[in-house]
Backbone as JSON Lines, residues from 0, in Angstrom:
{"i":0,"aa":"M","n":[11.16,-2.32,-11.8],"ca":[9.31,-2.32,-11.47],"c":[8.85,-2.16,-12.57]}
{"i":1,"aa":"R","n":[7.43,-2.56,-12.62],"ca":[6.87,-2.05,-13.54],"c":[6.41,-0.63,-13.2]}
{"i":2,"aa":"T","n":[5.61,0.18,-14.2],"ca":[4.79,1.32,-13.37],"c":[3.75,1.12,-13.36]}
{"i":3,"aa":"G","n":[2.68,1.93,-12.7],"ca":[1.4,1.5,-12.18],"c":[1.42,1.02,-11.49]}
{"i":4,"aa":"T","n":[2.67,0.77,-10.21],"ca":[2.57,-0.48,-9.25],"c":[2.59,0.5,-8.1]}
{"i":5,"aa":"V","n":[1.81,-0.05,-6.69],"ca":[1.86,0.42,-5.38],"c":[1.94,-0.92,-4.82]}
{"i":6,"aa":"I","n":[3.39,-0.79,-4.02],"ca":[3.57,-2.1,-3.19],"c":[4.01,-1.83,-1.63]}
{"i":7,"aa":"P","n":[2.72,-2.32,-0.82],"ca":[2.75,-2.12,0.64],"c":[3.92,-2.91,0.92]}
{"i":8,"aa":"L","n":[4.65,-1.98,2.01],"ca":[6.0,-2.48,2.47],"c":[5.72,-2.54,3.94]}
{"i":9,"aa":"R","n":[6.02,-3.58,5.04],"ca":[6.0,-3.37,6.33],"c":[7.46,-3.74,6.93]}
{"i":10,"aa":"Q","n":[7.38,-3.58,8.39],"ca":[8.45,-3.62,9.4],"c":[8.97,-4.99,9.04]}
{"i":11,"aa":"N","n":[10.25,-5.15,9.05],"ca":[10.96,-6.61,8.96],"c":[10.85,-7.09,10.38]}
{"i":12,"aa":"S","n":[10.01,-8.45,10.82],"ca":[9.94,-9.29,12.13],"c":[10.2,-9.93,11.69]}
{"i":13,"aa":"D","n":[10.71,-10.65,13.45],"ca":[10.95,-12.64,13.33],"c":[10.02,-13.01,13.39]}
{"i":14,"aa":"T","n":[8.76,-12.59,13.9],"ca":[7.61,-13.38,14.03],"c":[6.49,-12.68,13.7]}
{"i":15,"aa":"I","n":[5.11,-13.29,13.16],"ca":[4.08,-13.38,11.95],"c":[3.61,-12.02,13.22]}
{"i":16,"aa":"P","n":[3.35,-10.87,13.34],"ca":[2.11,-9.8,14.04],"c":[0.86,-10.37,14.42]}
{"i":17,"aa":"S","n":[0.33,-10.43,15.31],"ca":[-1.14,-10.6,15.58],"c":[-2.09,-9.62,15.4]}
{"i":18,"aa":"Q","n":[-1.75,-8.64,15.0],"ca":[-2.79,-7.24,14.78],"c":[-1.89,-6.82,12.91]}
{"i":19,"aa":"S","n":[-2.77,-6.05,13.01],"ca":[-2.52,-5.35,11.51],"c":[-1.46,-4.29,11.86]}
{"i":20,"aa":"D","n":[-0.53,-3.9,10.77],"ca":[0.41,-3.03,11.37],"c":[-0.05,-1.96,11.11]}
{"i":21,"aa":"E","n":[0.4,-0.87,12.47],"ca":[-0.23,0.66,12.59],"c":[0.25,1.3,11.32]}
{"i":22,"aa":"Q","n":[1.92,1.35,10.54],"ca":[2.2,2.1,9.64],"c":[2.68,1.09,8.58]}
{"i":23,"aa":"L","n":[2.23,1.35,7.38],"ca":[2.94,0.87,5.88],"c":[3.5,1.85,5.16]}
{"i":24,"aa":"T","n":[4.5,1.47,4.71],"ca":[5.08,2.17,3.6],"c":[4.79,1.77,2.39]}
{"i":25,"aa":"L","n":[4.43,2.64,1.48],"ca":[3.64,2.43,0.1],"c":[5.08,2.72,-0.79]}
{"i":26,"aa":"L","n":[5.3,1.59,-1.63],"ca":[6.15,2.3,-3.09],"c":[5.19,2.31,-3.87]}
{"i":27,"aa":"A","n":[5.02,3.64,-4.21],"ca":[4.59,4.29,-5.76],"c":[5.29,4.05,-6.95]}
{"i":28,"aa":"V","n":[5.04,3.3,-7.65],"ca":[5.54,3.52,-8.94],"c":[4.98,4.13,-10.21]}
{"i":29,"aa":"P","n":[4.63,5.87,-10.27],"ca":[3.97,6.01,-11.52],"c":[4.68,6.26,-12.74]}
{"i":30,"aa":"G","n":[3.71,6.07,-13.67],"ca":[4.42,5.83,-15.0],"c":[3.43,5.89,-16.28]}
{"i":31,"aa":"N","n":[3.47,5.42,-17.43],"ca":[2.64,5.62,-18.32],"c":[1.17,4.98,-18.12]}
{"i":32,"aa":"K","n":[1.19,4.32,-16.85],"ca":[0.03,3.48,-16.53],"c":[-0.91,3.01,-15.45]}
{"i":33,"aa":"E","n":[-1.77,3.26,-15.21],"ca":[-2.63,3.69,-14.2],"c":[-2.78,2.32,-13.16]}
{"i":34,"aa":"G","n":[-2.57,1.8,-12.4],"ca":[-3.04,0.8,-11.65],"c":[-3.57,0.64,-9.96]}
{"i":35,"aa":"T","n":[-3.85,-0.8,-9.49],"ca":[-4.45,-0.7,-8.41],"c":[-3.99,-2.32,-7.91]}
{"i":36,"aa":"F","n":[-4.14,-1.65,-6.49],"ca":[-3.64,-3.11,-5.92],"c":[-4.36,-3.78,-4.42]}
{"i":37,"aa":"T","n":[-4.76,-4.35,-4.26],"ca":[-5.99,-4.81,-2.97],"c":[-5.14,-5.52,-2.11]}
{"i":38,"aa":"L","n":[-4.94,-5.0,-0.77],"ca":[-4.45,-5.41,0.89],"c":[-5.3,-6.39,1.18]}
{"i":39,"aa":"Y","n":[-4.7,-7.64,1.24],"ca":[-6.06,-8.79,1.93],"c":[-5.13,-9.13,3.74]}
{"i":40,"aa":"D","n":[-5.72,-9.14,4.44],"ca":[-5.01,-9.32,6.36],"c":[-6.64,-9.99,6.74]}
{"i":41,"aa":"D","n":[-6.01,-11.23,7.28],"ca":[-6.91,-11.85,8.41],"c":[-5.9,-11.96,9.9]}
{"i":42,"aa":"D","n":[-6.6,-12.63,10.73],"ca":[-6.32,-12.72,12.1],"c":[-4.69,-13.21,12.36]}
{"i":43,"aa":"R","n":[-4.25,-14.21,11.16],"ca":[-2.87,-14.79,10.74],"c":[-2.77,-15.75,12.24]}
{"i":44,"aa":"E","n":[-3.87,-15.99,12.91],"ca":[-4.14,-17.24,13.49],"c":[-4.79,-18.6,13.17]}
{"i":45,"aa":"T","n":[-5.64,-18.25,12.71],"ca":[-7.1,-19.26,12.56],"c":[-7.17,-19.61,11.02]}
{"i":46,"aa":"Y","n":[-8.4,-20.26,10.84],"ca":[-8.87,-20.72,9.52],"c":[-10.28,-19.63,9.41]}
{"i":47,"aa":"R","n":[-10.57,-18.76,10.31],"ca":[-11.79,-17.45,10.18],"c":[-11.69,-16.78,8.88]}
{"i":48,"aa":"Y","n":[-10.93,-16.93,7.97],"ca":[-10.69,-16.27,6.79],"c":[-12.04,-16.96,6.05]}
{"i":49,"aa":"E","n":[-11.87,-18.25,6.08],"ca":[-13.02,-19.15,5.47],"c":[-14.29,-19.05,5.48]}
{"i":50,"aa":"E","n":[-14.28,-18.28,6.72],"ca":[-15.94,-17.65,6.99],"c":[-16.24,-16.18,7.0]}
{"i":51,"aa":"G","n":[-15.28,-15.77,5.83],"ca":[-15.57,-14.13,5.72],"c":[-14.66,-13.29,7.02]}
{"i":52,"aa":"E","n":[-13.75,-13.7,7.98],"ca":[-13.17,-12.48,8.23],"c":[-11.8,-12.24,7.93]}
{"i":53,"aa":"H","n":[-11.92,-11.39,7.77],"ca":[-10.87,-10.67,6.8],"c":[-11.06,-9.36,6.48]}
{"i":54,"aa":"S","n":[-9.79,-8.78,6.18],"ca":[-9.97,-7.1,5.56],"c":[-9.16,-6.61,4.17]}
{"i":55,"aa":"K","n":[-9.68,-6.22,3.55],"ca":[-9.19,-5.6,2.49],"c":[-9.09,-4.16,2.65]}
{"i":56,"aa":"Q","n":[-7.81,-4.08,1.72],"ca":[-8.12,-1.99,1.52],"c":[-7.2,-2.05,-0.14]}
{"i":57,"aa":"R","n":[-7.93,-0.65,-0.66],"ca":[-7.35,-0.6,-1.69],"c":[-6.46,0.3,-1.97]}
{"i":58,"aa":"F","n":[-5.39,0.05,-3.27],"ca":[-4.63,1.41,-3.34],"c":[-5.08,1.98,-4.82]}
{"i":59,"aa":"A","n":[-4.76,3.01,-5.25],"ca":[-4.19,3.25,-6.84],"c":[-4.12,4.31,-7.09]}
{"i":60,"aa":"I","n":[-3.17,3.87,-8.22],"ca":[-2.04,4.85,-8.72],"c":[-2.52,5.4,-10.26]}
{"i":61,"aa":"S","n":[-2.76,6.82,-10.31],"ca":[-2.64,7.16,-11.42],"c":[-1.66,7.29,-12.41]}
{"i":62,"aa":"A","n":[-1.66,7.22,-14.08],"ca":[-0.74,7.32,-14.62],"c":[-0.18,9.32,-14.61]}
{"i":63,"aa":"L","n":[1.1,9.11,-15.12],"ca":[1.72,10.6,-14.64],"c":[0.67,11.52,-15.31]}
{"i":64,"aa":"A","n":[1.22,12.72,-14.95],"ca":[0.4,13.63,-15.82],"c":[1.07,14.77,-15.75]}
{"i":65,"aa":"A","n":[0.87,15.9,-15.75],"ca":[2.07,17.18,-16.11],"c":[2.75,17.48,-15.38]}
{"i":66,"aa":"R","n":[3.8,17.8,-15.27],"ca":[4.85,17.81,-14.63],"c":[5.25,16.51,-13.54]}
{"i":67,"aa":"N","n":[5.13,15.27,-14.44],"ca":[5.38,14.58,-13.32],"c":[4.29,14.33,-12.35]}
{"i":68,"aa":"S","n":[3.07,14.74,-12.41],"ca":[2.5,14.75,-10.92],"c":[1.69,13.28,-11.2]}
{"i":69,"aa":"F","n":[1.3,12.81,-9.95],"ca":[0.32,11.43,-9.95],"c":[-0.24,11.48,-8.49]}
{"i":70,"aa":"K","n":[-1.37,10.69,-9.12],"ca":[-2.7,10.53,-7.58],"c":[-2.31,9.2,-7.03]}
{"i":71,"aa":"L","n":[-2.11,9.34,-5.8],"ca":[-2.29,7.81,-4.8],"c":[-3.46,8.1,-4.37]}
{"i":72,"aa":"E","n":[-4.6,7.5,-4.77],"ca":[-5.65,6.95,-3.84],"c":[-5.33,5.49,-2.72]}
{"i":73,"aa":"I","n":[-5.78,5.98,-1.44],"ca":[-5.69,5.06,-0.51],"c":[-7.04,4.74,-0.35]}
{"i":74,"aa":"G","n":[-7.68,3.8,-0.05],"ca":[-9.21,3.31,0.52],"c":[-9.24,3.11,1.82]}
{"i":75,"aa":"A","n":[-10.39,3.06,2.08],"ca":[-10.87,2.99,3.44],"c":[-10.22,0.99,3.73]}
{"i":76,"aa":"I","n":[-10.4,0.78,5.08],"ca":[-10.0,-0.48,5.39],"c":[-11.25,-0.66,5.38]}
{"i":77,"aa":"S","n":[-11.84,-2.06,5.02],"ca":[-13.42,-2.84,4.97],"c":[-13.15,-3.79,5.5]}
{"i":78,"aa":"G","n":[-14.03,-4.69,6.23],"ca":[-14.14,-6.01,6.72],"c":[-13.66,-6.17,8.22]}
{"i":79,"aa":"R","n":[-14.28,-7.13,9.05],"ca":[-13.72,-7.38,10.05],"c":[-13.06,-8.46,10.64]}
{"i":80,"aa":"H","n":[-11.94,-8.53,11.28],"ca":[-10.88,-9.73,12.14],"c":[-10.78,-9.58,13.13]}
{"i":81,"aa":"K","n":[-10.13,-10.22,13.98],"ca":[-9.41,-10.06,15.23],"c":[-8.02,-9.03,14.54]}
{"i":82,"aa":"G","n":[-7.51,-8.24,15.59],"ca":[-6.94,-7.23,15.58],"c":[-6.81,-6.49,14.06]}
{"i":83,"aa":"V","n":[-7.49,-6.42,13.68],"ca":[-7.9,-5.37,12.64],"c":[-7.65,-3.77,12.88]}
{"i":84,"aa":"L","n":[-7.28,-3.51,12.03],"ca":[-7.15,-1.8,12.44],"c":[-7.96,-1.07,11.55]}
{"i":85,"aa":"T","n":[-8.65,0.31,11.9],"ca":[-9.02,0.81,10.92],"c":[-8.98,2.15,10.6]}
{"i":86,"aa":"A","n":[-7.64,2.37,10.96],"ca":[-6.82,3.95,10.32],"c":[-5.36,2.9,10.55]}
{"i":87,"aa":"R","n":[-4.48,3.7,10.24],"ca":[-3.12,3.61,9.85],"c":[-2.41,4.7,9.69]}
{"i":88,"aa":"R","n":[-1.27,4.96,9.67],"ca":[-0.34,5.78,9.14],"c":[0.66,5.46,7.85]}
{"i":89,"aa":"Y","n":[1.22,6.09,6.83],"ca":[1.54,5.78,5.66],"c":[2.67,6.44,5.76]}
{"i":90,"aa":"R","n":[3.58,5.98,4.92],"ca":[5.18,6.46,4.64],"c":[4.95,6.19,3.16]}
{"i":91,"aa":"I","n":[4.86,7.07,2.45],"ca":[4.95,7.25,0.39],"c":[6.26,7.27,0.13]}
{"i":92,"aa":"E","n":[7.13,6.48,-0.48],"ca":[8.26,6.29,-1.23],"c":[7.92,6.17,-2.48]}
{"i":93,"aa":"V","n":[8.7,7.33,-3.43],"ca":[8.59,6.72,-5.11],"c":[9.88,6.6,-5.46]}
{"i":94,"aa":"P","n":[9.88,5.91,-6.78],"ca":[11.69,5.58,-6.36],"c":[12.08,6.72,-7.5]}
{"i":95,"aa":"S","n":[13.67,6.69,-7.62],"ca":[14.14,7.9,-7.67],"c":[14.2,8.09,-8.98]}
{"i":96,"aa":"S","n":[14.24,7.45,-9.84],"ca":[14.57,7.82,-11.52],"c":[13.33,6.63,-12.15]}
{"i":97,"aa":"C","n":[12.3,7.31,-13.21],"ca":[12.03,6.2,-13.67],"c":[11.45,6.79,-15.32]}
{"i":98,"aa":"H","n":[11.19,5.7,-15.9],"ca":[10.69,6.05,-17.06],"c":[9.74,5.68,-17.6]}
{"i":99,"aa":"S","n":[8.54,5.84,-19.05],"ca":[7.77,5.5,-18.74],"c":[6.98,4.36,-18.67]}
{"i":100,"aa":"T","n":[8.08,3.16,-18.66],"ca":[7.46,1.85,-18.24],"c":[8.18,1.15,-16.92]}
{"i":101,"aa":"A","n":[9.21,1.67,-16.71],"ca":[9.87,0.71,-15.64],"c":[11.12,2.01,-14.69]}
{"i":102,"aa":"C","n":[10.9,1.45,-13.48],"ca":[11.7,2.35,-12.74],"c":[12.72,1.33,-11.9]}
{"i":103,"aa":"H","n":[14.02,2.29,-11.26],"ca":[14.8,1.66,-11.05],"c":[14.95,1.52,-9.44]}
{"i":104,"aa":"T","n":[15.43,0.44,-8.99],"ca":[14.82,0.09,-7.8],"c":[15.4,0.94,-6.41]}
{"i":105,"aa":"E","n":[16.14,1.97,-7.22],"ca":[16.94,2.68,-5.82],"c":[15.75,3.78,-5.5]}
{"i":106,"aa":"R","n":[15.4,3.85,-4.07],"ca":[14.11,4.28,-3.76],"c":[14.67,5.56,-3.29]}
{"i":107,"aa":"A","n":[13.79,6.64,-3.2],"ca":[13.95,8.3,-3.17],"c":[12.61,8.28,-1.85]}
{"i":108,"aa":"A","n":[12.81,8.6,-0.56],"ca":[11.42,8.77,0.18],"c":[10.82,10.28,-0.15]}
{"i":109,"aa":"A","n":[9.6,10.25,-0.48],"ca":[8.84,11.28,-0.71],"c":[8.35,11.93,0.82]}
{"i":110,"aa":"E","n":[7.65,12.82,0.73],"ca":[6.51,14.07,1.45],"c":[6.31,12.78,2.68]}
{"i":111,"aa":"T","n":[6.25,12.68,3.85],"ca":[5.84,10.98,4.88],"c":[4.74,12.21,5.31]}
{"i":112,"aa":"R","n":[3.58,11.6,5.6],"ca":[2.21,11.92,6.52],"c":[1.8,11.07,7.02]}
{"i":113,"aa":"G","n":[1.07,11.28,8.27],"ca":[-0.04,10.18,8.87],"c":[-1.2,10.39,8.06]}
{"i":114,"aa":"I","n":[-1.85,9.85,7.29],"ca":[-3.61,9.78,6.67],"c":[-3.76,8.36,7.53]}
{"i":115,"aa":"A","n":[-5.15,9.2,7.95],"ca":[-6.26,8.07,8.19],"c":[-7.02,7.47,6.65]}
{"i":116,"aa":"S","n":[-7.04,6.21,6.81],"ca":[-7.54,5.71,5.29],"c":[-8.98,5.87,5.39]}
{"i":117,"aa":"R","n":[-9.67,6.19,4.42],"ca":[-11.12,6.54,3.55],"c":[-12.08,5.61,4.6]}
């Protein structure tokens, strides 16, 4: 995995759920680069996204700082569609070993908190 990446993961499901996920796991991959990711969501049933009915949420990760610390920004969920959530819980995971440009895929769970998006 490249550093400066935020990868949202959801629970496995045999079907496509009709509403947004109440909890996301964010795989945060820190390193020598900062990065951003925008999560797109819609009602998963219709073509209303063509008329602007969708939501987006931006995630940003900083480059590693002193003592291998980094900042993960979780943006507000913006937009509207059927089933959209305005807040959710997040589980943050960080790979167990990273170098300045790449991380191994084995993950280690970081502190888990319930965070409402801003």
